[in-house]
N, C-alpha and C positions, 0 to 999 in steps of 0.2 A: 461253391456258389451259392447264393440264398435265393429264396422265392421271391422275397419282396426286394427287388431291385430298384433302388432309387437313391438319392444322395441329399446331403445338406446343401446350405446357402454356400456361395464362394464362387467367385469369377475364375476359376481354375480351368486354362484352356490345355488341352492334351497337345504334345507334339503330333504335328501331321504325320500321317501313314504314308510312306511313300508308295505304297502299293495300290492305294485306294485312289491315287489322282486327285485328292482333295487337299485344299490349302486353308489354313486357319486366317489366310488374308484375303478371302473372298469378301465380295460385298454382303453386307448383313443379311439381306432377304434370300440370297441363295445359299449361303451357310446355314441359315436357319432350316431352309427347305432340306438340304442334305442330312442335317443333324436329326431333324424329325424322321426322315426316312430310314436312316441307319439305325437309329435306336430302335424304332418299331419292328425293323427286320430283325434285329438281335431278339428283341422280344418275343416275336414269332418263334425264333428257333429255340429259345430258352423255354418258354411255358408250353408251347404247343408241341414241340418236336423232341423237347429232352436234349438239346445239341447246344454247344457253346464255340464261338469262334475266336472271342476275346474274353481276356480276364475280368474280374471284377473291378480291378483299379482302373482298366481301360473304358469300361461301361461307365463307372461313375464320372470319370473326366468328361466323358462326352454329355452324360445327363448335366452335369455343372456349368460346362459352357452354354448348352442350350439355354438353360434357367438364366444365366447371366446375359445372355444375348436378349433373351425376351423382357429381362427386366430394364434394360438400355432401350428396347424398342417396343413398348406396350402395344403399340398400333399393329404389330406384325403378329401379335398371339392370335391362334386359332383354337377352336374348340377340338379339332383332332390333335393338337400337340400332346405329345406324351407327359407333358407338365400338367395337363388338365383333365387327364383321363387315367385309368387304371388299366395295366396290363395290355396285352394284345388281342386282337379279334380272332375268334375261333373259326379253324378252317371250315370251309363248305364241304358238305357230303361226308361228314366224320361218321363213323359208325356208331358212337355212342350218343343217345339223345341228349339234348340241352336242357337245363333247368335253370330258373332265376333265383339267384340269393335272396332269400327274404330279408337280409340284412348285408349290405354290400362288404366283399372282402377288401379292405382299403391297404394301401402300402403302410411302411413305417418310415418315417424320417430316417435316413442314414447318415450316421455322422463318422468322421475320421480322427478326430482328436478331443483332447480334453477339453481344450478352449470351446470348441462346438458343443461339447455336452453341457458345459458351465452356461453357455448363452441360452441353450434350450431351456434347462431348468430355471434361468433368469426370467425368460419369457412366460414361464407357466407361473412364477411366483407373480409376476406384475399382473398377469390376468386375474388371479385368484385374488389380489390385494393383500397378500401377506406380508408381514414384517422381514426386514431383510435378514435377520438371524433365526427365523422360524423354518425349521427343516420339515420336509415332508417326507413320508414313508412311501420308498418305492420297492416294487418286487422285481427282483433281477434273475434272469434265467440265460442258460446259453442259446445263442442263434444258431440252432441245428441247420445243417445244410442238407434239406429233404426235400419233401413234396408237400404242400399244404392241402388239407382235405378237410371238409365241413360233413359231420355226421348228424343225421336228425333221428330222434326216438320219438315214438308216439306210444304213451301209456307203458312205457318201460321196454318197447321193442325197437330195435334197429331196423329203420323203413326206409332211409335213403341215405347215400353217401355221394358227395359232389367234390369235383375238382375246383380248384381256385378259379380257372378260365381267365377272363379278361376281369375278374372281380364283381362283375355284374351277373354274367351268365357263366355257369361251369357244365361240366359233363357229369352225368349220372354214372357212375361206377361202383353202384352199390354191391353188384355180385362180386366184383374184386376185392372191395374192401372188406367183404364178409369173409373172406379167406386169412385176413390178416390176424394174427395169433390173438393180439392183446385188445383186438375190437370186440366188446362185448356185444354178443346177440340180443340178449335181455340184461336188464340192469339187476335183476333179482331182488327188487324193493317191494315190500308190503304195499306201499303207496308212492309209485313211482310218478314223476311229473306227467302232466298229461302232454306235455312239448317239451324237448330238450334239443337244443343244437349245441354241439361241441366241436370246437375247431382245435386242429393240432396238426403234427407233422408226422408224414410217413416215413421211415427211415430204415436204414440196414446198418447195424454195428459193422466196426472194422472188422475185428474177428469173425464174424459170421459171414460177412462179405468174401473174405479171404478163403474161408472154407467152402463157401459156395462156389467160388472160381474152381477150386480142387475138385469139387463134385461134378461140375460141367465139363472140365479137362478129362476126367475119368470116363465121362460118357461121349467124348469125341466132340464136346461143344467148344468154341472159342470162349476165351475169358472175357469178362466185362471189363470195361476200362476203369470205372469207378462207382462208388455206390451211389452216389445222387442220379446220375444217369440210369443206372441199374433200375432204381426205385420208379423213376418216371416210366420207364419202358415198361416194367412189370404192370403198373397200374394201367396202361393203355393197351394191355392184351385182350384179345376177344375171348379167350378161353379161361375161366376162373380156375380150372384144374392145373392150368400152367402157372397161374399167377401164385397159386398155393405153394408151389416150389421154391418161392423165392422168401428169404427170411426176413420178412417186412414186419415192422413193429409201428405203433401209434402212440406219439406222446401227445396229449393235449394240452392246449395253452390258454384256452378261454372257452367260458359259457357264454354264448352271445343271445340264447333265447332259453327262457324256462318258463313254463306255466303250471301251475297247480302246487308248487313248492316255494316256499319263501328262501330266498337266497341270502348268505350275510354279505355284507357291505365290503368286506376285504377280498380283494382278488387272491391273496395267499390261501385264504380259509375255502374259497370256491375250489381251488385246485385240490385241496385237502379233501373235500366233499367228493369230488371226482373219484379221487382214490377210494374213498369209501364205497362208491358205487360200482367199482370194479374196473376202472382204468387205470394205466400204468401210473404210479406216483410220480411227483416231480422229479427230474434228475438235476441235481447240483444246483438248483435254484436257492434264493436267499431273500430275505427282507431286510433292507437297510435304511438308515436314516441320512437324508440328504444326497446332493450329488455328488458330494466327496465319498461317500459310501459306496455309490455306484461306481466311481472311478476305482476304488480300491478292489471292488469285484472284478473289474474288466482288467486289472493288472493282474491279479491272481488267477484268473481264468485263462489269461492269455499265456501266462506261465506253464499252465497245466494242459494246454490244449490237446497234447499228445497223450497225455493220459485219460483223457476223457473217450468212452467208447465209441463215440459217434463223431463224424466230420463236423466241424462248427468253425464259423469264420467271424465271429464277435458275439457279444451279448446283446439281450434285449432288456430295457429298463422300463417299467410301467408303473404309473402311480398305482398305490395299493388301494386307494379309497376310490370305488367306483362312483359313489355319488360327486366326487370332485371330476371324475372323468367326464360324467354327464354335463357337468357345467363348461369344460373345456371344448367338448364336441370334436368336430374334424372339419378338414377342408374338402375339397371334391375328391382328393385323390389319397389323403393321408391324415391319421388320427394326430390329435394334438397333444396326447397325454402320455404316449410312448414315444421312444425312440431305439434305434440300434445303433450301437458303437462297434464299428468294425476293428478287426485286428489287423496288423500289417499282412499285406497279401502272401500266401504261400504259393499262388500260383500264378504265371504271369505268361505272355507269348512272346515267342521271338523266331527268327528265321533259322531253319534248320540248314545249314551249310555242308555238310557231309556225315556220312556214316563209316567209321573206321573199325575195322575186325582186329580186336585185340587176342593176344595168346596168353592164358593164365599160367599160374603156377603147374597145375597139372594137365596142361595141353588144351584146356576148353578154350574154344573160339567164342568170345563175347563181344557183339555189337555196342560201340559207344558212338554218342552222337556229339557232333561239333556244331555248337549255335553260336549266333551272334551275341555278344556278351549282354546279360540282362541281371539285374540285381533282384534277388529274392531274398527277403528277410536279411537285408543289410549285407549279403555276399553276392560278389558278382560270378555268375555262373556262364562258363564257357564250354564245358563238357557235361553230359548227362547220361546215365546209363539206359540201355534199350533191353536189358535182362538176357534175352535169347533170340533166337530165329523165329520162333513161333510169335514171339512178342510183336516184334517188328513187322511180321507179314499181317498180324492182326490189325496192327495200328495203319498199316498201308501208308507209312511216312516215307517220302522221298526228299531228297534236297531241292530246296526252294519253298518247300511247305511252311506255313506259320503254324507252329506247335504250341502246346501247351506244356510249360515247365513247372514242376513243384520240386520241392525238398521233401523227401520221403523221410517222418520223423524229424522234420526240420533239419536234415543233417544231409542226406546223399541226394543230390540232383537227379530227376529222372523226367524223362519225355511221358505225361500223362495221356497225351491224345494230339490228334490233328485237328487244329483249330480251323484251318482253311487251306485248301490244296493251292500250290504255287501256280503262278500264270503260266499258259502255255510256251510262252517265249520266255527265254533266260533274259533277266534285266541285264542292262550295259554294265560293264566291269565284273560280271559273276566269276569268270575264270581268274580273274587277277586277284580276287578276295579269296581263293583257297589258301586255308591256312599253311604257312610254311613247314610246319611239322608233318603235313600230308605229302610232302613232295621229296623226291630223292635228290641225289647229289646234281643230276642232270636238270632238274626242274619238272620232272615228270611226276605224276602221281603215284605215290608208292602202291605195291600189291596190298589187296585187301582193303582198298578204299573206294567207297560209292561216293561220287562227288560231281558228277555232271549234273546240270540242272535237270530235275524230274526224273533222275535215272532209277530204274526200280532195283530194289535191293534184292540181292541172292546171296547166299553163304558160298564161299569159295570152295572149289574141290581141292585146292592144294593149300597147305598152311601158308599164310602170306608171309611167315617170318623165315622159314627154312624150304619151303617148297615140297614138303612132304604130303603125299596124298591122306586126306583127312578121313578119319572114320566116324560113322554116327552110333551113337548111343542113346536110344530113345529119343528124347527132344534136343539132345544136345550134340554138337559137334567137336571133334577132339584132334587133335594133332598127336599121332602115336610116337613121335621121335622124342622120347622123353630125355634123352643124353645128348642129343646133338643140337636141339631147337633152343637158340640163345635166349628168348624170353623165359621158356621154362627153367632153363639154367640159372639164370639171374633171379628169375622170381623164386626158386628155392633158396638161393643164398640169402636174398632179402628176407625171406620167411624165417630162416635159420638164425639171422642175427637179430630179428626183430622181437616184438612182444610175444608173439607164439612161441618164440624159441628159446634162444640164450639171453634175451634182452640186453644187447650190446647199444646203448643209447647214442653213442657217439657215432655209430656207423648208419647211415640211412640210404635210401635206395639210389639217390644221386650219386653218392660217393662209391658206392658198388659197383655202378655203371661205369664210373671213372676207372676204378680198379680193373675191371674187365677189359676195359678199352686199351689200358697201357699194359695188359696181359700179366698183371700182378696176381689177379683172380683167373682161374680157367673153370672153376667148379666149387660148389659149397664145401668139397672136401679140403680146400686150401686155406680157409676161414680162419681158423687158429694159427695156421703155419705164418700169418702175417706178423706175428709176433717176432719172426727171425728176418724179416725183410729189412734192408739197410733203411735208415731214418731218411737217407739223402733221396731214395728212389719215390718214397712216399711225400715228402716235401715238394718235390718237384711238379706234383700234380696241382692243378689250377685250384685256387683258393684254400690249399692245405699249407700247414704252417706247423712249426715245431710242436707248438702245444696241442694242436689236433693229433698228431701223430703220437705223442705222449700219452693223451687220454685214451686214444684207441688201444694202445699196447696194453695201458693199465687195465681198463676194462676187459679185454680178451684174457688177460691172465686172472681176473677175478671171475669171470664167466665160465672158465673151463672147467671148474669143479661144480658138476651140476647133480641133481638128482635124476634118476632112471625117468621118472615122468617127464622132466624137462627135456632130457635127450631125446627120447621117443618123440615128443611133439615138434621137436626141431627138424626131424627128419623128412618131413612132407610125405609120409606114409599116406597113402589114399584113404579118406574117411577117419583118419586118426589125428583128431585135434585133442586139445586139453583135457577135456574129460575122458574121452577113450584112452588116452595115453595115462591117465591117473588110474582108470580100471585095471589096465595091464599091469602097471607098475605094482599096484597094491595086490594083485593076484599072484603074479609070478615073482617079483622081488628082485630079480636079476636078469640083466642084459641075455645071457646065454639061454636062459629058461623061456623068454619071450621070443628070441630067434629061433629056438627049436620046437616051439608049441605046434601042434597039430590043428587041423581045423576042429576035431573033436575036443580038444583041450581048450581051444578058444571060446568055442559057443556055450561051454559050461559057464563062463562069465557073465553074469547078469548084466546085460546092456550090449553084449556083443551078438550079432545075429551070424547067420550064415555067410551073407553077403559081404559084411564087413570082415568077417573071420578069413573068408577066402582072400580078400584082397591083402590082407596083412600075411598071410602065407604065400601068396605070389609075391609079395614086394621082398620079403627075406629070401626067396628062392632065386632071385635074380643076383647073378655075381656083382655087377657093378654097383649095387646097394651095399653088398658086404665089402666092397672095396672103400666105399665112402666111409662106412663106420669104421674101418681099420685105418683110414686116413687120419680121421679124427682123433682116434686114440692115441697114433702113433705122435701127431702134433701137441700132445699134452692134455687132451681132454680126459678128465678122471670122472667116471659114474659112481655117486656116493651111493652105497648098498641101502636099500628101502628095508626099514624094519617091519618085521610082521605085525599086522595088525593087532594091539592089545586087546581089543574089545572093551575097553573101559569107557568109551563115549557113546552118548545116548544114540546117536546115529549111526555108529560104525556098523557096517555090513548091511544097513538097509536101504531099502529104495523107496523113495518119498516122491509124491505126486501133490501139487498144489492146484486149488481151484478157488475161485472168487478172488476178490481184491484184500491184500493184507494193509493193515493200517499202521503196524510198527515198524515195517521195512519193506522195501521194494522187493518185487520178485525175484530181482538179480541178486540182490544183498542174501536173502533167505537161500538162494540156491547155493552162493558161495560157503555159506553157513555149514550147510549140511555137509557139502563135499568137504570142507575143513574137518570135519568131525568123522570122516570115513565113509559118508553115506553117498548115495546116487541119486540126483533128480530125474525122474522120467516125465514124459509128457502126458501119457494116458495110464489109466486104472487096469491092472492084469492081475493075475493069480499071485504073480510075483511082487506085486506091491506090499510094503509093509504098513506105511502110513498114508494117509490121505489128510493133507492139511488144508482145512476150510475156512476162506476168508468170507468177507461181504460178498452178497449177491452170487453164491454157487451156482454151479450149473448140474449138468446129468452125470458128471464123475462122481458125485456123492451118492447118488442112486446107484450107479454101478458098484461102488465100494462096499454099501450095504449088502448087495446081492452076492459079493465075492466073500463077505466076511473080512474084509479088510480095516484095520483100526482107523478110526476117524478121529482127528485132532482139531479142535478150535484153535485159533491162533494164540489164545492165552497159554493151552497146554504146550503148544509147538515151541513157544518162547521160554516157557519154564524147562522144558526139556533141553532145549538149546544153552540154556545158562547152566544146567547141570543140577537144577533144582527141582523142586516139586511143580507138578503142573497144575491147571486150575482145579482139578478134581481133588487135590491134596495128597495124592500118592503119586510117586514115579510109576510110569507104566500103566496106569488105569486110563483106559479110552472115556471119552466123554458122551460116547453114544453115537448112535447111527444117526442118519439125516433126521429120522422122525423123532428120535429121543432128544436131538438139539434145537429142535424148533425152527428148523431151516425152512420149512415151507416149500418142500421141492416139487416140482411135477417132471413128468417126463419130457415136457416142451422146453425146460430151462436151459436146453443143451449147451455144453462146451463143446461137443462133438457133432459130427455129420453135418451134410450140406442142406438136407431139406428143413422146411419148417414144421 
């Protein structure tokens, strides 16, 4: 969500929310009264408490309806309406002192479509009296989802920091803002401005937020739900020493007051000046010509939204010429020279219907949410991940609650928080709306399902699939019935046939379940024995035909000849995925050698520690696993021998770590390239690291590499070695120098690692 919550023109009415008892068919005066109260309530929650109950899209729909109704009934407009004022009043008795903004922090007109953006630009052109084909210069930048703040400097010294508050009055959080890593305490100029006010967004980067949650969990503290709420909560803490622990950053977006120094007339040039004065430089911004340039930038940023280090929900376009801005001015609540163009919403609200405990391939019990169908980024979501027991307990989510759903990485739906607790009494028809998949053949709810209205979540003491008593392993719960629990057996078969195993494309999960139901499969060991099953038995299955059977048997015959690496990865050995299987295959070369390896022999392999090694030894010590291997070999699987490493490639036998952003390829592509040449990619620098590859904006890994004497490669050197040619230095094998020599400008606080700021 964004700090400036407002919307553009347009009489778009939201569908009435059945839980609030209100209807869009009310009399205008009554509906206006309810809309104003509801919007102000959400403003209060959002601005002053850092909480949300509805999504951006739902809030914008309420705001649009209010504007449309007031336009139809101008006699009913009041000074207290959210359309006539900014933000929400500050709570009484707050611990922070209040201070008035010398220049009000106004809202930004929020638009949803390209046509709305073109209409906005057309209004600007008409006001300025410009010719139709005369393009204006716009400065465009990400609309970060953080917390706005105003920093005031006198004679170069930071003297006051204010929250946005209601736009007129803010809270003085100077002591807390002084702890933010990139807020300069002094500007360090020989002739600083006598007065300077800089406004910007306080943020937490995605990766730093994730590491901070790990840091909290290691100290027994609950994880934080999202970066925006964590930022808002941190800035309102009363103890600055606690605020300092949060990895906060300040990204300036405007100079609003400056005395004693002449400023350039260009907004972009002013941001560049701030960077020279010690503030963070602009991030992913640009200067474009005309509204079509703004729209191209919007499209590009929306396609890259997951690559940007910070949460963002749109872009902001501002006239670059400050003199033209002054001519345009502002309304009582919003500026006329800039607009926000939102992205398609990635977070929406819906009703949580049930929590189902699922059993994974290796027996781990994982809660999954069943929600009322809702569209997120063009995909209808009915289920969402809840991660683990601790996550659900921290959320406090119960069936009947209105929950926030988002698509993590725009792919995996997950529950991000509880927007509003469900009513005390179950709505009419609640029981009848239980999804059929959660009922057994008699119509009763299945084991491991929390479905009663407002029922508290609890992890079961017995596996919901097989009834075996569960075991606890740290924060996870597992069913130990590895060889008799149906979901585990089917799950390992799906894995064996899938992309992580033998890659039998024509055999999906639903088909494997059918084979188990028909007793044509009873374990993964029988996968390749399907080649000998009579065609008639397979064609008799629902939606199978002769062509499907022919394709399956052809693929099984092709897949049965596999490398040792692929064979090991297909076995579902705990902790052994593709990368670890590759290490084992390249070190031991033969299955018998892997099977007979001791713990001491395994931990010698770079990348395999004692815990993983112990799991491998234990897996091969289990007779039923040896029976699985024997059955696969007897059914025709052939393991193609691994050749000993030739040592001819640039990264053969090396351990590589990446830091910063690569321009020539993605991190995933770089990892695959190193592995294809016999190397291993690790996540952190150690004495075993051979190369540290440094991209743009590197972190503390480069500092650590220098201390350990690890060879540092710039991206050009890395790509040169990868291609088998010379690196940027002109000779293969010549390092480009450590962090100081490469001019990376690193400091100890640039951290790739660690939770504290």
